[in-house]
C-alpha positions in Angstrom: -70.4 -113.5 14.5 -67.9 -115.4 12.4 -64.4 -115.2 13.9 -61.6 -114.3 11.5 -58.0 -115.6 12.0 -55.2 -113.1 11.6 -52.9 -116.0 10.6 -53.7 -119.4 9.2 -50.6 -120.8 10.7 -51.6 -122.4 14.0 -48.0 -122.2 15.3 -48.4 -118.4 15.3 -50.9 -118.8 18.2 -48.4 -120.8 20.2 -45.5 -118.3 20.3 -43.6 -117.3 23.3 -42.9 -113.6 23.3 -41.7 -110.9 25.7 -45.3 -110.3 26.8 -46.6 -113.8 26.5 -43.6 -115.1 28.4 -44.5 -118.6 29.2 -40.9 -119.7 29.5 -41.0 -118.0 32.9 -40.5 -120.5 35.7 -43.6 -119.4 37.6 -45.8 -119.6 34.6 -44.6 -123.0 33.7 -45.0 -124.3 37.2 -48.6 -123.1 37.4 -49.4 -124.6 34.0 -48.0 -128.0 35.0 -50.0 -127.8 38.2 -53.2 -127.0 36.5 -52.6 -129.8 34.0 -52.6 -132.4 36.7 -55.7 -134.7 36.7 -57.1 -133.4 33.3 -58.0 -135.8 30.6 -58.5 -133.6 27.6 -57.5 -130.3 26.2 -61.1 -129.1 26.5 -61.1 -129.9 30.2 -57.6 -128.3 30.6 -58.6 -125.1 28.7 -61.6 -124.7 31.0 -59.5 -125.3 34.1 -56.9 -122.7 33.1 -59.5 -120.2 32.2 -61.3 -120.5 35.4 -58.1 -120.2 37.4 -57.2 -116.9 35.7 -60.8 -115.6 35.9 -61.2 -116.4 39.6 -57.7 -116.2 41.1 -56.2 -113.2 39.4 -57.9 -110.0 40.5 -59.1 -107.3 38.1 -57.1 -104.3 39.2 -60.0 -101.8 38.9 -62.2 -104.1 41.1 -59.6 -104.0 44.0 -58.2 -100.6 43.5 -54.9 -102.2 42.7 -51.6 -100.5 43.4 -49.6 -101.8 40.4 -50.1 -101.9 36.5 -49.2 -105.3 35.0 -48.7 -106.2 31.4 -46.4 -109.3 30.9 -47.9 -112.6 31.8 -45.3 -113.3 34.4 -46.0 -109.9 36.1 -49.7 -110.6 36.2 -49.0 -113.9 37.9 -46.6 -112.5 40.3 -48.8 -109.6 41.4 -52.0 -111.7 41.1 -53.8 -108.8 39.4 -54.3 -107.0 36.1 -56.9 -105.4 34.0 -58.7 -107.3 31.2 -55.7 -107.0 28.7 -53.2 -108.1 31.3 -55.3 -111.1 32.4 -55.7 -112.2 28.7 -51.9 -112.1 28.4 -51.5 -114.6 31.4 -54.3 -116.8 30.1 -52.7 -117.0 26.7 -49.2 -117.7 28.2 -50.6 -120.6 30.3 -52.6 -122.1 27.4 -49.7 -121.7 24.9 -47.3 -123.4 27.2 -49.7 -126.3 27.3 -49.7 -126.4 23.5 -53.2 -125.0 23.2 -53.4 -122.3 20.5 -54.6 -119.0 21.9 -55.2 -115.6 20.4 -56.3 -112.1 21.4 -59.8 -110.5 20.7 -61.2 -107.1 21.4 -64.5 -105.4 21.8 -65.3 -101.6 21.8 -67.4 -100.9 24.9 -68.6 -97.9 26.8 -66.4 -97.4 29.8 -69.0 -96.0 32.1 -72.5 -95.2 30.9 -72.9 -92.2 33.2 -69.4 -90.8 34.2 -67.2 -91.8 31.3 -69.6 -92.4 28.3 -67.1 -93.1 25.5 -65.9 -96.2 23.8 -62.7 -98.0 24.9 -61.2 -101.3 24.0 -61.9 -104.4 26.1 -59.6 -107.4 25.8 -60.4 -111.1 25.9 -59.1 -114.4 24.3 -60.0 -116.9 21.7 -58.8 -120.5 22.2 -58.7 -123.3 19.8 -60.7 -126.4 21.0 -58.9 -129.4 19.4 -61.8 -131.8 20.1 -64.3 -129.5 18.5 -62.0 -128.3 15.7 -63.0 -124.7 16.2 -62.2 -121.5 18.1 -64.3 -120.1 20.9 -64.0 -116.8 22.7 -63.4 -116.6 26.4 -63.3 -113.6 28.8 -61.2 -113.9 32.0 -62.0 -110.4 33.1 -63.3 -111.7 36.4 -66.9 -112.0 37.6 -68.7 -109.6 40.0 -72.2 -108.3 40.4 -73.6 -107.9 36.9 -70.7 -109.8 35.2 -71.0 -113.6 34.8 -68.6 -114.8 32.1 -68.2 -118.6 31.7 -66.3 -121.1 29.6 -68.9 -122.1 27.1 -68.5 -124.1 23.8 -72.1 -123.3 22.8 -73.4 -119.8 23.3 -70.8 -117.3 24.2 -70.9 -116.1 27.8 -68.6 -113.1 27.9 -68.3 -110.5 30.5 -70.2 -107.8 28.7 -72.9 -108.1 26.0 -72.3 -105.8 23.1 -74.9 -103.0 22.8 -74.8 -102.2 19.1 -77.5 -99.6 19.6 -75.0 -97.5 21.7 -72.1 -97.9 19.2 -70.5 -100.8 21.0 -69.0 -103.6 18.7 -67.3 -106.9 18.5 -64.0 -107.0 16.5 -64.1 -110.4 14.9 -60.4 -110.9 14.3 -58.4 -113.4 16.4 -54.9 -111.7 16.7 -51.7 -113.5 17.1 -50.2 -110.8 19.5 -51.6 -108.2 21.8 -52.4 -104.9 20.2 -49.6 -102.3 20.3 -51.8 -99.6 21.7 -52.8 -102.0 24.5 -49.1 -102.6 25.3 -48.3 -98.9 25.1 -51.0 -98.0 27.6 -50.1 -100.7 30.1 -46.4 -99.9 29.9 -46.7 -96.1 30.1 -48.8 -95.9 33.3 -47.4 -96.2 36.8 -50.7 -96.3 38.7 -54.2 -97.8 38.2 -55.7 -94.3 38.4 -53.5 -93.0 35.6 -54.3 -96.2 33.5 -58.1 -95.6 33.9 -57.8 -92.4 32.1 -55.4 -93.8 29.5 -57.2 -96.8 28.3 -56.9 -97.4 24.6 -59.9 -96.4 22.4 -58.7 -97.8 19.1 -56.5 -100.7 17.8 -53.2 -99.9 16.4 -53.6 -102.7 13.8 
């Protein structure tokens, strides 16, 4: 699948925003710590990705007690669902001057109990050494999920099953989708969020 940029201005993918708030002191401190000892932006991108994937829990996996949205909230609480983890990953990478955008898939929530399509959030990052974008999924690995940082074949959390109506959305967005932000900000509990997950992009 060919990825499509929402903006041709690379600076748009480096923006600090109210959600991707990399000017937060804790976000900056973590980014600087992860930068230590790295010799290239490729190496740094992989290190940051693996930190978010492995050290920030997916809220559904741990029956989390809070709903996070802003990057700084995700870092403070050490948890978030796929969208929220993507916000933190983008904040860390953007602070480190690595262009990062937002990508989405439409996946079946639960084949047996909740067999309908919802959005799943991940990131795309620009690899300067390769002069191209790759998609990375920091959802968090568990049994049956093995996402990796790969510059060759994508190794995302979930393979798209087009025969079931699942699909990749090829656009690399500059900002998180409004429907995603609305869902995260309108729910007080993870249980409520589970039944309010966005099904369509606002864009």
